[in-house]
N, C-alpha and C positions, 0 to 999 in steps of 0.2 A: 524489816533486808533494816540490810548496817550502810550506814553511814558511807560514801564512794569515798574513795583512798584515792590523790593524784603524788603517783613522783618519778616529778621531775629527774630525769639523767638529761642534764645541758654535757653532746661530748666537742672539748675546746681542739680545734683543729686551725693552724696553719692559715692565715687564707689566702695566700699565692696561688696553690695549684687544688687542693684540703679544696676548695669551697664546692669544687666538682664533682667531686668523686661517687662516683656507684659505691657504695657498703649495703653488708650487712648486717642481718642480726639475727642469730640462734638467739633460746629460750635453751636450758638444761633442764631436766629436771638430773641435780643432782648424787639422791640416792641409785634412783637406775638407770641417768647415761645414755638418757637418751632427747630429741627433738623433739618439744611439746609442741610448735606453734602449730602445725597444725594436728587433726588427732589423727593419733595411727600413723602416721608418715613423717617422714627423714627427713622435710624439706628446708627453705633456707628462707629468709623474712629479708623479699628485697625492697629498694629504695619510693618511701616516703608512700606503704602501705595502708589500711589497716584491719586489723586479725584478733579473732577472737579464737576462746577456747573456755567453754563447759569442763571445772573440773570437778568432777564426779566428786559424792563420800570418800574418803578416805586416802586426797587423793590431795596430802599435806609432805609439804619438804621446801626442802632450800632449793631453787631456782637459779640457775645462771644466766646472767648474763654476756654473749660475749659477741662483742662487735670491732668484726672482721674491715675496719676503714684504715686512714692513712693508716700509718704509723700506732698504727695501738694496739696488732699483733693480735697478743691471747688475751687482749683488754676485759678481765673478768670482773662483774660487782655483785653481790647476794641480792637474791629479799625473800619473804619470809609470810609461807601462804601459809592457812589456817584457816579456820570454820569447816572448812568442809566435812569436819567428819559428824556432821551434825545430823548424817541425812536430810540438807537440803542440797545441793547444785548448785553454787556458782560462776559467776565469768568471769575470768582475768582476759581482756583484754590487751593489745599495745599500737600502736600507733608511731614510726619510724620516717623522719621528713623533714630537710634544710630548713632552719626558717633562717634568718639575718644575722646570726649568732653567731650560729656553729647546727650539726647534726641531735633536735633534742627527739628522745623516745618518751613516748606519755606509758603511764604501766597506771594501768582505769581495770580497777579488784574491785568485788562487792561482797569484801569476808573481811577479815582482819591482814594490813600486811605490816608489812617493814622492812627495814633496810639493815643489811649488815657490812659495813668499811671494809670486812678486811677479801681485797678477791682471792673467792677460790682459796686454791689450796696453799697457796701461794706464804697469806700471811700477811700482805703484800698491803700498806694501806690504799684504798685506792680514793680517795679523797684530796684532790687537791688543799690546800691553806685558804684558796676564796670560797670553799661550799660552803651550804648552810643546812643543817639538818636540824628540825628541832628535839624538840626526849621522847617524843612517841615517832617522832620515823616517816609522820607524818608532813605531806611537801616537800621529800626534800627537794635542791637544786645541784647534781653535784659532777665537779669538774671533775676531769679524770686522770692522772695522772696518766701521765702515754709510756708503753716499756719501747719505744724509741726514743733514746736523745737527740735534743735540735740541738744539740754541733758536733757537726762529722768526724769521725778519725777520720778518715780521707775526704778531701778536697783537691778538686784539680780543675784551673779556668783557664789554663795557657796561658798564660799569656806571657808576655817576648813576643821573642819571633824560632821558635828554636826548642822539643820535645827538653823533656829535665827526667832525663834523663838517674833521677833522686830514683822519682815515680815508676821510670819505664822505659822498661829494654824492647828493643826492635826484634821478631817471634822465628824464630823458625827462614832466616833469611834463606835464601834462593829455589830454586826448583818445586814448585805444589805449585800440583798437578798441571792450566796455562797456564801460572805463572808463576812469576818470577818476584818475587818479596826484594824486597830492598827497600834503603833508607833512603832514597827519596823520594818515594813515594807518599813521605810525611813529612807534612811539609802545617808551619806552627803562625800563625800571620793574624791581626784584630781581631784577635782575643775571641779561636778558636783554634783545630786545630782539624788539615784535612787530608784526606787517604784520597791523591787519586790513583786513578787501573790506565793506565793510557798504552804508549805499544810504538816500538820500536819497527822500522825496516829494516833487515842483517841485509850484505853485502855478501846471498846467498837470494839474498829476492825472499826469502821467508819472514815473518814478521813475529816476534818477540814480546809480552804482554809482561809490562810488571806491576805488580802488585803491595800491598804494607800492612802489615800486623805490627801489634806494640802490646805486652800483657807489663804485668804489676808485676807480676811475677818474679823467684826475687833470682841473682844473676851471682855471678861466681862471684861474683865484687860486697855478694852479700844483700845488693839495693830490690826493690821491689814493695808489697802492699798485700801482704794474705790476711783474708779475718774472719770470723767464724759469725753468722747468723749480719740478723741486720737490716735497711731496706736501705738498698741501690740503688739508684736514680742517674743516670743521664740524659742529656739534654742536645738531639741527635734531629740531623735531615742530612738526605741526601739526591738526588737528581737519579732521574730513573732509568736504566741505561739494559737491555738486556742480555744476557748473557755476565754479571758480574754479580756475585751475593756478599753481602756486605752484614753485620753481628757487630751487638753490643753482648756479648754473653759475660760468664764467672767459670774456671776452669776448677779442680783439685788436683795436684801437684801429683798424686796419691792416685787418682779415677784409674779404677781396675785393675788395681796389685790385688785387689782380696775380690775376686766374685762373689762369697758367700756373704762381706760386708761392705755392700755397697753407699754402706751412712758412716761408718769410719774411710772407706776407701776418700767416698764423696765423689763427686756425680756433672756433667759438661749441662747447664744453665740455658738454656739461649732466651736470654727476653728479648729479643728486641731481632731476629732475621728473615730479612727479604733475601729468598733465595736468588740460584741462578736463575727460574727458569719464573721467576712469581709473578704474576701480569703487576702491571705498574701502580694502583695501593693496595694490594695484597702484602701482609707477613704471619712468616710462624715462630714461633714461642715454643720451648719442647725443653723438655732435659732427659740426658744419654749418663746410659751408669752401665758399670761394669770391661769399662775399656772399651776396642771397637773391633773389638775377633771376636771367633762363636757364643760369647756369652754375654755378648754386648745383649742389653733392652732398651728402649728410650718410649718412649710418648709426648702427641704431641697436641697441638690445633693453632688449625687455622684464621685467619684474619680478617678483615679490610679495612679499608679505612678511604674515605673519599677526599682528603683533604691531605695526606699523608705527601703527595710529588705537588706542595704547596709551597717554595720554598723557603718555609718559614720551618721552627724549629721544634721539636715535639717532647716533649718527658716521658719517655720510657722508664720503667719500674718496676724492680720485685721486694714483694717483698718476705726477708726470710724466717723462719721463728722456728723454736721445733718443736711444731703442730706442723709445716707445712709451707706450703707457699703462696703465694697470689700472684701475681704481672698483671699491669697497667700502663695504658698510654695513654697520654694527657689528661691524667686526671680517672682515666675511666677503667672502672676493672676488668681485667678480659679474658683475664683464666686462675683457673685455683690446683691445685696441682691433688688427684687423687688420689686416695688412696695407697692404689701402690705403687705409687714416685718414695724413694727411699727418701727419709731424709737428711739431709745430707750433716755430723757433726763434727766435717776437714775443712782445717782452715784451705778459703781460696781465691783464686786472686781474679780478676778483670782482664776482654782483651775487646781490643777492637779491632775490626782485623776487614779487607777486602780481598774479595779471590774470584778465579776465575774454573770453574771447577769439570767445566764439563766442554762448552765449544765455547766456539767467539767468535763475531767477523770473521773475511776473510784481507778484509785492511789494516785490520784491527780496531782501536780504537781513541788512534790520534798520536799522535806525539802529547808532551811533560808541558804544558800552561796550556795547551790549546785544545783536551780529552775533557768532553764532560762530565766522565761516568768519573762522582767525589762523593766522599765520607763524613761529611763532618762535624763533630764535639768540639758545641760550646764547655760543657762543662759535666764532669764524674763530681758527682762523691758520697758518702755510703752513712749512714748515722748508723752505731749502736746497736743494738737488741739489748734492752738493764731487764726480760721477761724473766719467768722462771726457767730454769735451765730442763729445765724437761717439763712433755704438753701434759697443759692442766687439762682436757680437750680430751676426753676419748670417748 
């Protein structure tokens, strides 16, 4: 039996939220384009497991490591397995765990193992300058380059005392279902934005409800922000109020233009949505494409989080790459899009909104200044995707 070779792949993570993230590790056979973590099954490896596979004779080849953690996107490293053609079966085992310095993946193989510094077919060097790898490729510590920039291409911290109209536009002003979108519902104070759903009693005795909705969609003046791919995140909090729907979402201005090309037309991505009928600590994450008419298609998932309505800000995010989408809440992966969801290749913009889509209390929500139906946003950031222009994980 040959000497056991260890390869430590240390994935460097920003110290803030990332150390709490659930991360998945995929192992692909490069020649077969199949997942090989569990023999015969296309399953992935989740947080802190130990897995092993037995390689039969003839299963030599290059295997790809794909870590689906925060801002690592379609990060790939290659390792070469050999010696399985000799007629013996060798064991390839993996351990994926969180340490004080970040996530560590240990690969243990009782055959010959070597590392390729190239990131799959992209040709990009996976090794950061502080990585160490000896000439024989044994016992290497690899610091990956991230496929998301550390510098945001868009950052809104809501400083001052009014909406920054260089970044934001008021969206769909006027009547929308059972609410009137108005600028008065949107305010900036104490370092965050607040959208308040409130009501007024009219002279005829009826109640009128008021909501707010802002977006970075380009206005007639050319202001706004649209972008393709990236890591999009917002720090939000809300006060649970039945009948009120609130969301941090992303949309393409050309969504539904061509139902035969949803990738080119773009999608609606509901990164975080607390619907009007949702329970206190429930939320959904969803995708919609091909417009809102007869060609509309959707995919979504429902979730719960016992701490959502705790008066604290929560970080919600989406990783959008040519390979697909992964969504997070407070550093924990909550959704990954299936293959049936088209990957948008269109520039999209941010929307922050409240609305009353169905019904409302007979007395309304209270006047502005007294209503508790609030949706606050501490900041919004978008980090550019810097990886391959095409998905290398097929």
